C-alpha positions in Angstrom: 114.8 -0.8 6.6 111.7 -2.8 5.0 112.4 -4.8 2.5 109.4 -6.3 0.1 111.3 -8.2 -2.6 108.2 -6.0 -4.9 109.6 -6.7 -8.4 110.4 -11.0 -8.1 107.0 -11.2 -6.6 105.0 -9.0 -8.8 107.5 -11.3 -12.2 106.4 -14.9 -10.4 102.6 -13.4 -10.0 102.6 -12.4 -13.6 104.1 -15.7 -15.0 101.2 -16.9 -13.0 98.5 -15.3 -15.2 100.2 -15.4 -18.3 100.1 -18.9 -17.9 96.2 -19.0 -17.7 95.9 -16.8 -20.2 92.8 -18.0 -22.6 91.1 -19.6 -19.3 87.7 -17.2 -19.2 87.0 -14.9 -16.8 88.7 -14.2 -13.6 90.6 -17.3 -14.2 92.4 -15.8 -16.3 92.8 -12.2 -14.9 93.5 -12.5 -11.5 96.1 -14.1 -9.6 94.4 -16.2 -6.8 92.2 -17.5 -9.1 94.5 -18.2 -12.1 96.9 -19.8 -9.7 93.9 -22.4 -8.8 93.5 -22.5 -11.9 96.9 -23.5 -13.7 97.7 -26.0 -10.8 94.8 -28.0 -11.3 95.3 -27.6 -15.4 99.2 -28.9 -14.5 97.0 -32.3 -13.1 94.9 -33.1 -15.5 98.1 -32.4 -17.7 100.4 -34.2 -16.0 97.7 -37.1 -15.6 96.9 -37.6 -19.2 99.9 -37.9 -19.9 99.9 -41.3 -18.4 96.8 -41.9 -19.9 97.2 -40.8 -23.3 99.6 -44.2 -23.4 96.9 -46.3 -22.5 94.7 -45.0 -25.1 96.9 -45.3 -27.7 98.3 -48.9 -26.8 94.6 -50.0 -26.5 93.6 -48.8 -30.3 97.3 -50.4 -31.1 95.8 -53.6 -30.1 92.0 -53.6 -31.2 93.7 -52.9 -35.1 96.3 -55.6 -34.6 93.5 -57.5 -33.3 91.4 -56.6 -36.2 93.5 -57.6 -38.9 94.7 -60.7 -37.0 91.1 -61.5 -36.9 90.8 -61.0 -40.9 93.9 -63.4 -41.3 92.7 -66.3 -39.0 94.0 -66.1 -36.3 93.2 -64.6 -32.5 95.1 -61.5 -31.0 96.4 -63.3 -28.3 97.4 -66.6 -30.5 99.5 -63.7 -33.1 101.2 -62.3 -29.9 102.4 -65.5 -28.8 103.8 -66.6 -32.4 105.0 -63.6 -32.5 107.3 -63.9 -28.6 107.8 -68.0 -30.1 109.0 -66.1 -33.6 112.1 -63.7 -31.3 110.1 -60.8 -33.6 110.7 -57.7 -32.1 108.1 -55.4 -33.3 106.0 -53.5 -30.6 102.3 -52.4 -31.0 102.6 -49.7 -32.5 104.6 -50.5 -35.4 102.0 -53.9 -36.0 99.0 -51.5 -35.9 100.8 -49.5 -38.7 101.8 -52.3 -40.4 97.9 -53.7 -40.4 95.7 -50.4 -41.3 99.1 -49.3 -44.1 100.7 -52.5 -45.6 98.6 -55.7 -45.5 101.3 -58.0 -47.7 103.4 -57.0 -45.0 101.7 -57.8 -41.9 100.2 -61.1 -43.6 103.9 -62.1 -43.8 104.0 -61.4 -40.4 101.0 -63.7 -39.4 102.6 -66.8 -41.3 105.5 -66.4 -39.3 103.8 -66.0 -36.3 101.3 -69.0 -37.2 105.1 -71.0 -38.2 106.3 -70.7 -35.0 103.2 -71.7 -33.2 103.4 -75.3 -35.1 106.8 -75.3 -33.8 106.8 -74.4 -30.6 103.1 -77.5 -30.4 105.6 -80.2 -32.3 108.3 -79.3 -29.6 105.8 -79.3 -26.2 104.7 -82.7 -27.7 108.1 -83.7 -28.3 108.5 -83.0 -24.8 
């Protein structure tokens, strides 16, 4: 007796076509084309989850740079000063502070500038 595994195959194919719902034309109706479209979409999703992290970090850097320059310091010197002051705020938080709370951001800028001055004094002394 030949076993076809029909229920499992039908379930697998039906699941793939359901994942392709919302696609246009035969990509949403026919298994062969739905499978290709879903796999292609999954590849895009994987790639763009990584790209999203890059693009948000870039956006945060732009926002921090704009606020830092308005306070009279460049982005790279600001980050250097934060590292010298052992401030453990990430760029996401710094960008949010720069956009929403300029008073707090200016205090952080002053802290970074003070750390840069003490770092330069220590380097001149050594």
